[in-house]
TIMAR-288084 format. One record per residue (C-alpha): residue in three letters; x, y, z. Coordinates in steps of 0.05 Angstrom, whole numbers, padded with zeros to 5 digits, always signed. Example, Ala and Ser with C-alpha at 12.3 -4.5 7.8 and 13.67 -1.06 7.14 Angstrom:
% TIMAR-288084
ala+00246-00090+00156 ser+00273-00021+00143 
This chain:
% TIMAR-288084
unk+00020+00487-00700 unk-00029+00489-00642 unk-00001+00476-00573 unk-00054+00424-00560 unk-00029+00384-00619 unk+00032+00365-00577 unk+00029+00303-00534 unk+00011+00319-00461 unk-00014+00390-00473 unk-00088+00399-00457 unk-00129+00463-00454 unk-00105+00484-00385 unk-00031+00474-00402 unk-00041+00509-00469 unk-00073+00568-00434 unk-00017+00572-00383 unk+00038+00570-00436 unk+00003+00620-00480 unk-00006+00668-00422 unk+00066+00662-00398 unk+00104+00654-00464 unk+00058+00668-00521 unk+00041+00614-00572 unk+00101+00627-00617 unk+00152+00626-00561 unk+00119+00564-00530 unk+00123+00526-00595 unk+00196+00547-00603 unk+00211+00522-00532 unk+00178+00455-00547 unk+00212+00445-00614 unk+00281+00463-00584 unk+00270+00419-00523 unk+00277+00479-00476 unk+00257+00449-00409 unk+00277+00513-00372 unk+00228+00556-00411 unk+00169+00510-00396 unk+00189+00504-00322 unk+00195+00579-00316 unk+00126+00584-00347 unk+00098+00543-00290 unk+00101+00469-00311 unk+00129+00417-00264 unk+00198+00395-00289 unk+00177+00322-00296 unk+00117+00340-00337 unk+00157+00387-00381 unk+00208+00332-00393 unk+00155+00281-00413 unk+00123+00331-00462 unk+00190+00347-00495 unk+00210+00274-00500 unk+00147+00260-00540 unk+00152+00323-00580 unk+00224+00311-00602 unk+00227+00235-00603 unk+00158+00204-00611 unk+00184+00145-00651 unk+00240+00134-00602 unk+00193+00133-00543 unk+00155+00076-00576 unk+00218+00034-00567 unk+00204+00034-00492 unk+00151-00021-00497 unk+00139-00035-00423 unk+00139+00002-00357 unk+00202-00034-00334 unk+00238-00013-00398 unk+00216+00059-00385 unk+00242+00053-00313 unk+00311+00033-00337 unk+00309+00089-00388 unk+00292+00140-00334 unk+00345+00113-00288 unk+00398+00118-00342 unk+00382+00190-00359 unk+00379+00208-00285 unk+00448+00177-00277 unk+00476+00215-00337 unk+00443+00281-00317 unk+00479+00275-00250 unk+00544+00291-00288 unk+00515+00352-00323 unk+00557+00415-00320 unk+00497+00462-00324 unk+00423+00459-00308 unk+00406+00468-00381 unk+00453+00410-00400 unk+00418+00366-00349 unk+00351+00385-00379 unk+00375+00368-00449 unk+00402+00301-00426 unk+00336+00284-00393 unk+00299+00292-00459 unk+00345+00247-00499 unk+00306+00191-00531 unk+00323+00127-00569 unk+00329+00138-00644 unk+00315+00090-00701 unk+00358+00133-00748 unk+00427+00102-00753 unk+00460+00167-00777 unk+00432+00205-00717 unk+00458+00153-00669 unk+00527+00150-00701 unk+00533+00226-00700 unk+00517+00230-00626 unk+00565+00174-00611 unk+00620+00212-00648 unk+00608+00273-00605 unk+00603+00237-00538 unk+00663+00193-00550 unk+00704+00253-00570 unk+00681+00291-00508 unk+00697+00230-00465 unk+00768+00228-00492 unk+00776+00304-00484 unk+00752+00301-00412 unk+00797+00241-00396 unk+00857+00278-00425 unk+00849+00337-00377 unk+00887+00336-00311 unk+00850+00348-00246 unk+00866+00422-00244 unk+00838+00434-00313 unk+00776+00393-00299 unk+00764+00436-00237 unk+00772+00499-00280 unk+00720+00473-00330 unk+00671+00455-00275 unk+00681+00523-00243 unk+00671+00560-00309 unk+00605+00525-00322 unk+00583+00535-00249 unk+00595+00610-00257 unk+00557+00609-00322 unk+00498+00575-00288 unk+00498+00622-00229 unk+00496+00681-00277 unk+00434+00653-00310 unk+00468+00636-00376 unk+00474+00709-00398 unk+00512+00730-00460 unk+00569+00755-00417 unk+00571+00690-00378 unk+00573+00651-00443 unk+00630+00694-00470 unk+00671+00687-00406 unk+00658+00612-00404 unk+00681+00606-00476 unk+00745+00644-00459 unk+00757+00598-00399 unk+00746+00535-00442 unk+00795+00561-00494 unk+00847+00574-00439 unk+00840+00503-00413 unk+00857+00480-00484 unk+00798+00436-00502 unk+00812+00409-00571 unk+00785+00360-00620 unk+00726+00358-00668 unk+00674+00366-00613 unk+00705+00433-00593 unk+00725+00457-00662 unk+00675+00515-00657 unk+00714+00542-00597 unk+00775+00549-00642 unk+00737+00596-00688 unk+00727+00648-00633 unk+00770+00711-00627 unk+00798+00719-00556 unk+00810+00794-00562 unk+00741+00807-00591 unk+00709+00764-00536 unk+00745+00801-00480 unk+00724+00868-00508 unk+00653+00843-00515 unk+00654+00815-00444 unk+00670+00884-00417 unk+00612+00915-00454 unk+00566+00857-00436 unk+00582+00869-00363 unk+00536+00929-00367 unk+00478+00887-00390 unk+00428+00841-00355 unk+00404+00789-00405 unk+00422+00789-00479 unk+00434+00849-00523 unk+00393+00814-00575 unk+00331+00818-00532 unk+00280+00874-00543 unk+00272+00883-00468 unk+00347+00884-00451 unk+00363+00914-00383 unk+00424+00958-00376 unk+00459+00944-00310 unk+00465+00995-00255 unk+00530+01035-00260 unk+00534+01029-00336 unk+00510+01101-00348 unk+00506+01158-00297 unk+00448+01193-00330 unk+00407+01128-00333 unk+00422+01116-00259 unk+00398+01186-00242 unk+00334+01177-00280 unk+00321+01109-00247 unk+00332+01140-00178 unk+00283+01196-00194 unk+00233+01146-00221 unk+00239+01104-00158 unk+00228+01165-00113 unk+00168+01188-00154 unk+00137+01118-00151 unk+00146+01117-00076 unk+00110+01184-00070 unk+00054+01162-00116 unk+00042+01101-00072 unk+00031+01148-00013 unk-00005+01206-00047 unk-00050+01218+00013 unk+00011+01229+00058 unk+00039+01278+00007 unk-00026+01317+00007 unk-00024+01322+00083 unk+00047+01349+00081 unk+00035+01403+00029 unk-00033+01424+00056 unk-00029+01482+00105 unk-00085+01514+00142 unk-00059+01582+00120 unk-00061+01561+00047 unk-00132+01574+00029 unk-00124+01583-00047 unk-00112+01528-00098 unk-00052+01563-00129 unk-00014+01561-00064 unk-00028+01485-00058 unk-00002+01475-00129 unk+00062+01512-00114 unk+00073+01474-00049 unk+00061+01407-00084 unk+00110+01423-00140 unk+00164+01446-00091 unk+00155+01385-00045 unk+00157+01334-00103 unk+00216+01368-00135 unk+00254+01366-00069 unk+00238+01293-00054 unk+00253+01266-00125 unk+00309+01312-00149 unk+00267+01329-00211 unk+00269+01403-00230 unk+00205+01441-00213 unk+00189+01456-00285 unk+00185+01382-00301 unk+00139+01370-00242 unk+00095+01428-00261 unk+00090+01402-00333 unk+00064+01335-00306 unk+00009+01369-00265 unk-00063+01366-00291 unk-00100+01427-00316 unk-00168+01404-00294 unk-00161+01372-00225 unk-00227+01363-00188 unk-00197+01379-00119 unk-00132+01380-00080 unk-00128+01304-00073 unk-00140+01294-00147 unk-00087+01346-00164 unk-00033+01314-00120 unk-00046+01242-00143 unk-00053+01262-00217 unk+00012+01302-00213 unk+00050+01243-00184 unk+00021+01194-00235 unk+00039+01240-00292 unk+00109+01248-00266 unk+00119+01173-00258 unk+00096+01162-00331 unk+00142+01216-00356 unk+00202+01190-00318 unk+00188+01118-00340 unk+00188+01141-00413 unk+00253+01178-00400 unk+00285+01116-00369 unk+00263+01072-00427 unk+00290+01122-00478 unk+00356+01129-00443 unk+00363+01054-00433 unk+00351+01042-00507 unk+00404+01094-00524 unk+00455+01062-00476 unk+00439+00992-00502 unk+00451+01017-00574 unk+00518+01046-00552 unk+00537+00980-00520 unk+00519+00943-00584 unk+00564+00991-00622 unk+00620+00978-00572 unk+00614+00904-00586 unk+00615+00918-00661 unk+00652+00864-00699 unk+00651+00817-00639 unk+00575+00809-00646 unk+00584+00746-00688 unk+00633+00717-00637 unk+00585+00732-00581 unk+00527+00696-00616 unk+00573+00638-00633 unk+00598+00635-00561 unk+00527+00632-00534 unk+00511+00573-00580 unk+00577+00537-00571 unk+00578+00540-00496 unk+00508+00511-00491 unk+00526+00453-00538 unk+00593+00440-00507 unk+00561+00436-00438 unk+00517+00379-00463 unk+00572+00341-00499 unk+00622+00349-00443 unk+00570+00329-00391 unk+00557+00264-00428 unk+00633+00257-00437 unk+00641+00262-00361 unk+00588+00209-00352 unk+00621+00163-00402 unk+00690+00173-00371 unk+00665+00161-00300 unk+00632+00094-00319 unk+00687+00074-00368 unk+00636+00069-00425 unk+00658+00047-00494 unk+00630+00058-00563 unk+00587-00001-00586 unk+00588-00027-00657 unk+00520-00015-00687 unk+00496-00076-00726 unk+00431-00094-00761 unk+00412-00150-00714 unk+00438-00183-00651 unk+00460-00163-00582 unk+00528-00183-00554 unk+00571-00156-00497 unk+00639-00175-00470 unk+00653-00160-00397 unk+00591-00117-00389 unk+00576-00084-00322 unk+00510-00059-00294 unk+00513+00017-00287 unk+00467+00011-00227 unk+00510-00036-00185 unk+00568-00007-00146 unk+00638-00036-00146 unk+00662-00089-00140 unk+00621-00121-00194 unk+00638-00183-00235 unk+00632-00166-00309 unk+00595-00216-00353 unk+00594-00233-00427 unk+00531-00253-00462 unk+00498-00253-00530 unk+00436-00270-00570 unk+00431-00268-00645 unk+00488-00262-00695 unk+00551-00226-00674 unk+00626-00225-00685 unk+00648-00226-00612 unk+00653-00302-00615 unk+00722-00297-00646 unk+00709-00351-00697 unk+00699-00426-00688 unk+00710-00459-00621 unk+00677-00476-00556 unk+00637-00416-00530 unk+00665-00386-00466 unk+00664-00322-00426 unk+00707-00288-00478 unk+00669-00316-00537 unk+00593-00322-00526 unk+00557-00367-00575 unk+00529-00335-00638 unk+00467-00348-00679 unk+00417-00368-00624 unk+00355-00324-00628 unk+00332-00341-00557 unk+00366-00360-00493 unk+00334-00389-00430 unk+00375-00367-00370 unk+00373-00411-00309 unk+00410-00416-00243 unk+00420-00399-00171 unk+00377-00352-00130 unk+00411-00285-00122 unk+00455-00307-00180 unk+00450-00242-00219 unk+00400-00265-00272 unk+00355-00205-00264 unk+00416-00159-00262 unk+00440-00189-00328 unk+00373-00175-00360 unk+00375-00103-00334 unk+00446-00095-00359 unk+00427-00119-00429 unk+00368-00071-00428 unk+00414-00013-00406 unk+00466-00029-00459 unk+00413-00031-00514 unk+00380+00034-00491 unk+00445+00072-00485 unk+00466+00050-00554 unk+00398+00069-00583 unk+00408+00139-00555 unk+00477+00146-00585 unk+00513+00137-00519 unk+00572+00091-00502 unk+00558+00029-00462 unk+00587-00005-00399 unk+00626-00061-00430 unk+00695-00077-00458 unk+00663-00091-00525 unk+00592-00092-00551 unk+00551-00102-00614 unk+00480-00075-00612 unk+00426-00080-00664 unk+00370-00031-00678 unk+00306-00050-00643 unk+00237-00021-00655 unk+00215-00045-00587 unk+00250-00067-00523 unk+00207-00110-00477 unk+00238-00114-00408 unk+00194-00148-00356 unk+00216-00156-00284 unk+00192-00213-00239 unk+00128-00198-00202 unk+00113-00229-00135 unk+00038-00231-00144 unk+00006-00296-00164 unk-00064-00286-00192 unk-00102-00284-00257 unk-00101-00208-00260 unk-00026-00205-00259 unk-00021-00260-00311 unk-00068-00224-00357 unk-00034-00157-00350 unk+00034-00189-00361 unk+00011-00223-00425 unk-00020-00158-00449 unk+00047-00124-00435 unk+00094-00173-00469 unk+00056-00205-00527 unk+00031-00145-00568 unk+00101-00115-00578 unk+00126-00184-00598 unk+00076-00193-00655 unk+00083-00122-00684 unk+00123-00110-00746 unk+00197-00093-00737 unk+00252-00118-00691 unk+00236-00135-00619 unk+00282-00151-00561 unk+00249-00193-00505 unk+00280-00192-00435 unk+00232-00229-00389 unk+00246-00248-00317 unk+00217-00309-00281 unk+00152-00316-00318 unk+00132-00373-00271 unk+00123-00323-00213 unk+00054-00303-00241 unk+00021-00371-00248 unk+00029-00444-00226 unk+00094-00478-00250 unk+00062-00528-00298 unk+00023-00475-00335 unk+00081-00426-00332 unk+00126-00477-00368 unk+00073-00484-00423 unk+00068-00408-00430 unk+00143-00400-00431 unk+00150-00452-00485 unk+00098-00414-00525 unk+00135-00348-00516 unk+00201-00378-00538 unk+00168-00409-00600 unk+00133-00343-00615 unk+00198-00304-00607 unk+00232-00349-00657 unk+00173-00347-00705 unk+00171-00271-00704 unk+00245-00264-00717 unk+00255-00229-00650 unk+00311-00237-00600 unk+00298-00259-00529 unk+00328-00276-00461 unk+00280-00311-00414 unk+00299-00323-00341 unk+00267-00384-00308 unk+00275-00439-00256 unk+00233-00486-00299 unk+00285-00507-00350 unk+00274-00581-00333 unk+00200-00573-00346 unk+00205-00542-00414 unk+00190-00581-00477 unk+00247-00587-00527 unk+00265-00517-00549 unk+00268-00497-00623 unk+00337-00502-00655 unk+00351-00426-00652 unk+00344-00428-00576 unk+00393-00450-00522 unk+00394-00458-00446 unk+00448-00423-00403 unk+00461-00429-00329 unk+00490-00388-00271 unk+00520-00428-00214 unk+00529-00415-00140 unk+00597-00441-00118 unk+00588-00443-00043 unk+00590-00396+00017 unk+00644-00348+00038 unk+00675-00350+00108 unk+00622-00301+00131 unk+00568-00346+00101 unk+00552-00300+00042 unk+00531-00336-00022 unk+00589-00341-00070 unk+00565-00339-00143 unk+00599-00341-00210 unk+00556-00290-00245 unk+00583-00308-00314 unk+00532-00354-00347 unk+00556-00421-00372 unk+00529-00430-00442 unk+00488-00490-00461 unk+00483-00513-00389 unk+00424-00514-00341 unk+00441-00476-00277 unk+00423-00502-00209 unk+00391-00465-00151 unk+00434-00505-00102 unk+00387-00498-00042 unk+00438-00532+00004 unk+00477-00466+00005 unk+00417-00427+00028 unk+00397-00480+00080 unk+00469-00483+00105 unk+00469-00409+00118 unk+00402-00413+00154 unk+00427-00470+00198 unk+00491-00432+00215 unk+00456-00367+00231 unk+00398-00394+00272 unk+00403-00373+00344 unk+00338-00405+00368 unk+00344-00480+00382 unk+00275-00496+00355 unk+00286-00455+00292 unk+00354-00487+00282 unk+00321-00555+00289 unk+00271-00536+00235 unk+00326-00516+00187 unk+00365-00580+00203 unk+00303-00619+00184 unk+00304-00583+00116 unk+00378-00599+00111 unk+00361-00672+00115 unk+00310-00662+00060 unk+00360-00630+00012 unk+00417-00675+00033 unk+00449-00667+00102 unk+00517-00688+00077 unk+00518-00633+00025 unk+00497-00582+00078 unk+00551-00604+00126 unk+00603-00603+00072 unk+00581-00532+00052 unk+00587-00508+00124 unk+00655-00541+00132 unk+00681-00509+00068 unk+00654-00441+00088 unk+00690-00444+00155 unk+00756-00467+00126 unk+00809-00413+00116 unk+00879-00416+00085 unk+00906-00408+00156 unk+00876-00476+00173 unk+00924-00511+00124 unk+00983-00472+00151 unk+00967-00491+00223 unk+00963-00565+00202 unk+01031-00561+00166 unk+01062-00534+00230 
């Protein structure tokens, strides 16, 4: 396959990769999602990541139907990569993509959940040992020896379970013997250009020292000529002898070897000296290569039967690093395995992975699901089932956008085979996820670009999930209500699922039967005048923006008399009694009752 056949690789990038890696190695790096190889070849890490995502998950990347969906996807992988135990594991996490293949998703879920449980079962001391082992592995550049020593450390910690079964197949004694031999190697013994470490072989060290000295002399051949030239030496034979003696003394090479490297047909003294030094460098370089190959062969023989364990350790450590990194991420965020279903999206006590504690978990659902717990009045523990579309209304700063983002994050994590931030979840397979955040601009250009962004994915074949925030922000309210009605109808007609956030619920025409309206409510102000919101939507109820809470806070916080007067004027417009009652409630504390009782 030509490099330019891969997404994102043009002529210049192809030329760079070919020059640095060769076509075959470059293709191998792309097919194996080896970010490090592409970065080492000169690509920016972000560009390398984008190329590998497309190369290894083209269909999955099509799930990310809008820029806002892609932003959530990037944020999730950045979050997960932050728990990576090695740089290579972080790179592999960053190139994870959604998958439409159920078996692939289930298999990855198996591995990550098992890794999560294994990590959670370790005490703090053993976790520190694992982190330290992988840190040492990374610092060593992921060499064979580092992989072997990391495998030994992981076995000593006692990682068990299906995810780490391959560790159990390794032989400790063979690995320790191999580690000793691998200590004399830089790189992998399987490489053609393996480098034997200094100190591994005395003869190799001597040859390297002589080669280094000869190279230094060759770099200053003119100075050598000046040293060996003597005004009393008028014949060429005397110059030859002086050159041989000087070079032999400076390099430690026997004179016969130096003499053998000298040319027979030098043009003059300068040519003789420089040609002698070049010939000696070439001869010593060949001797070093020959000796290094011999020593490497001896080291391979020393490893002997452990060679298979070494190869397995290299592979296992790399894979375990990825699984355990994702397990750390899942454990840190208390992620649970979702149930994968054909259609529908439902979460119980879901939390945004992007909002720090404390956070109120919420339950929500669209489509068919089994979290409802059977017949009964829908509530926070049992969201309604069967509705294809919900219209979410309610208070400003009430968490509506965060709920959309949470639903997007849950769906994306599940589509990548990763656990989700909820107590329980059912997630369908979606060909496209359309997440659209609210835009502050109000012009025809924004309206057109928004419609171009959200409508085409909705009308394509396959399953689509629509998560659209405050559509009215891009055009006048009356027209926005008409467009929103049209989108809800189209979502139902296309068999898609959708959650639409709006403040225009009262302006909407009657919704189709498979749609409902939910509301989030502000409940007042705290003692420090912060808005107090119940972030759990109330199903089948229109939420209210409750402007009196906002105006109350503005009245209370205004320090300028004129400004305060302006806010009080607005208080009269929204209902002065409600504003005063809100301020009174906010300033009341339990101590007030106790002081009254006294």
